[in-house]
N, C-alpha and C positions, 0 to 999 in steps of 0.2 A: 269763581264764576258768579256774575251778579244775577240775581233774580229780579222778577217784576216789582216785587216788594223793596228790593234795594234801590231799585231806579225810582219808585214811588217817592222813597225818602230823599233822593236827590232832587227830584222835582219839588217836594216840600221846601227844601232848602232854597231852591231858586226862587220859588213863589215868596217865601219869607224875605229873602234879600232884595230881589229886583221889583217885586210888586207890593212889599210892606205888609204883607198879611200874617196873621198869627196862625198858630195851629188851630186854634178855635174857629176863626173865620173860615179857613179852609174846610174844617169838618163840616161847618154849617153849610158852606157853598155846596158841597158834596152830599149833604143830607145824611151825614153820619154822626151817630152819638159819639160825644167825647171818648167814652170807654173804649169803643171799638176803633176809633182813630188812634188812641194811646196804645191798643193791642198791636195794631199794624205797625206803628212807629217802633215799637220794642220787639218786633218780630215774632210775636206769639200768634198772630193771625196773618194769613196770606192776603194780597190784593186780589179781590175777584175780578172776572172778566167784566162784570156789570159795573164794578168801581172804576176800572180802567177805562171803560167806554164813556163813562160820565166825566171823568177827568179830562179826557181827550175832546169830548163835545164842548166842555166849558172854556178849557184852554186850547184853542185851535192852532196856536203856534207850536204845541208840542208834537213830536213826531210819534205816531203810532208804531212805526217800525222800531224805533229806539226803545220804547216803553216796553213793547212785548218781547223783543229779541235781544236787544242791546246794540243792534246794527245801526249804522248811520249816525247821525248826530241828535242831540236831544231836542234841539229847535229846528223847525222846518226852515229852509231858506225862503226868502221872500218870493222866490219864482214858484214855490210849490204851494202857496196859499190859495 
């Protein structure tokens, strides 16, 4: 079963591929120290609710339901914006 941290990693891959951002750029956007970002990506630290909220605030196309529970699709449909 996937965790919020697992889904965060999937989102990171999406942001890198679709938006052309690097890990460092995403960490900066989320106001994370590179070391904390690395710990999350290596599953040594879990994604906090505060970080999940910040991610969803910045990337409004992401589904909060998917990030938190794994239900629904990762991206919102256009009608849900």
